[in-house]
N, C-alpha and C positions, 0 to 999 in steps of 0.2 A: 279357100275350101269348105269343106262340108261340115257341117253344126259337128260338135260333138269331138273328135279328133285336130291336129292339127300338126299343124308340117313337123317334119325330123326336128330342127333346129330346133323349135317351141319348148320341143321335150316329147316324152312317152308316157302313156298311161296303163295301167292296170286298175285289173278289176281281182277281187278276192272276194267268193262265194262258194257255199258248194256246191258239189257238179250234182246235175237231178239226172245223170240218167245211168241205167247197168254197167254202160258203154268205158274201156277205158278214157280216164282221164287223156288230152293228147298231149298234155303239157307236165305231165309229172305226179303232182300230189293234186289228188281229188278235190283237198280243199279251198283249193288254189283259182280254179277251174266253174267257169259260172258262162261257158255256152247253152243254151238249151237247146238240147238234142231231144228225139223225140217227138211227139203231138207238141208245136207250140202252142200254148196256150196260159191261163191263170184259171184260180180256184177264184169265184165270186159267189158273194151271199148274196139275197134279194132279204129284204125285209120290210114290211110295211109303215106310209109313214102312217099323219095324223089323220092324211087326207085319203086315206087308204089305197093308197098309187106306192109301187111297187120300187123300193128306192137296191140300188144294187151297190154294193162295196168290195172294192180286190184288196183282200188284206194283205195282199204284195203292192199294191202301188196306191197306201192311200191319196192320192193327189185325185184317184181315179172313180169317179161315181154320176152317178148318174139315176136314170130312175125313165117307172113304164105307168101306164095304166094297169097293165095284165100282163103276166110271168111272159108271154110272147113278145108285148114290147119293148117289155126291161130287158130280154137278151139280146135281142137287136142291138137296140142303144146302146146293150150292154159294150157290145164288142166294136160297135161305132167308135165308144166310149177308151175301151184296152187303145183301140188302132192308135188314137189320138197322145192318151195318157203314155208310149212304147215314143212315141215324134216328139213330144215336147221331153223323154229325160234326154232322148239322141239329141235333142235340140242343146241343152243345159249341157254334153258331159257330164249327165250323171248312169250310174250305175243301171243296169237293167237286171235286178233282180231274179234269183234260179224262183219259178212258180213250189208252192205249198202244196204240199200233198192234199188232192183235194178228202173231203171232210162231208160225213153226212149231212144231209142240208144245201151243199154247195151243188156248182154249177158249173163245168166246168164251158171257158170262154175263150175265145180264138180270136186274133186278129186280121187285118186285113190281108191274105195273103202274101202281099207285095210286103207288107209292113213286119209279117216276120219273119223272113228274109231279111231285109232293112237288120231289125234288133239282132238279130239270129250273125248276121258281116258285120258290127258294129259290138256286137259286144265278144267278138271271135279277135275282131282287133286289139280289144282290150287288154282281154287275158292272156292274148302273146305280146303284147305291150311293140308294139308293131302301130306305124305311121301309113298315112293313106298315102307318102310317095313311097312307103316298102311296099301297101299291095298293090300301087300305080306298077311299079317295076313288074310284081309276083305275075302280072293278071296281063303285061305290056300294053299298058294304053295309059294315057299324060294323066298326072296329077289329078285335072280340071275336070276328066269323066272320071276318075277312083271315088275324087268327093260326092260324086253323081248318086253314087253308087249307095250311099247310109245317109243324104239327103232326101229326108221323108217328104217334105216339099216338089224335089225331081220325077219324076219319071224313071219307073230301070226296067228292061225287059226281065225274063226272068231267063234267057239266056244269057248274061252279062252278071245278075248275080248268082248264078250256079257257078257261073267259070270261074267268080270271085272268093264261093265258095271250096269250092273245086282245092283253086291254090292255096288253100289253108288246110283243105285235109279233111273240108267234111261234103257231103251229096244231100242233095236234096230228094227227099221219098214223098211221094204225093196220098194222101189219105182222102177218098171216098167215103160215106155213112150217108148210111138215113137218119133226116133228122129227128129226134121223138116227137111224138104226138104229142101240139099243147094242151 
């Protein structure tokens, strides 16, 4: 089995957080929905340390901490750090919280696209109290392949992740935009 979720006979999981999209929560009450929909990322704040480097803090993910010599380097490191923090939460079977609102002085940081999709799938399974076996049946694949879809260490292709998310009622939207000038 992949990290974070167990087989049906070992129990199911539930995640309770606030819903962060203007869309209707697919499982009923908004406060029970925690799948991040819309633009997948988290706010981060940069603060200089005593050596002049910029330290990146993610208010929603206190374990995610990195730094850089300047803003551009700090934000590049932040994306990698965020991906690792999400992978760690999946591996430990912990909730992935919805992102808080972006505040003045904060930067929006997105993880690696594959990690974002794995995180969304992982959260969707938890919200629905589904197991990997449930996902495997819905998608029509074996349990091992289903487990690899949320395993941060396993390579997963976009088509497989899209099929799994689609089986749970989600669609993937791609956003391409210019990076702000550093």
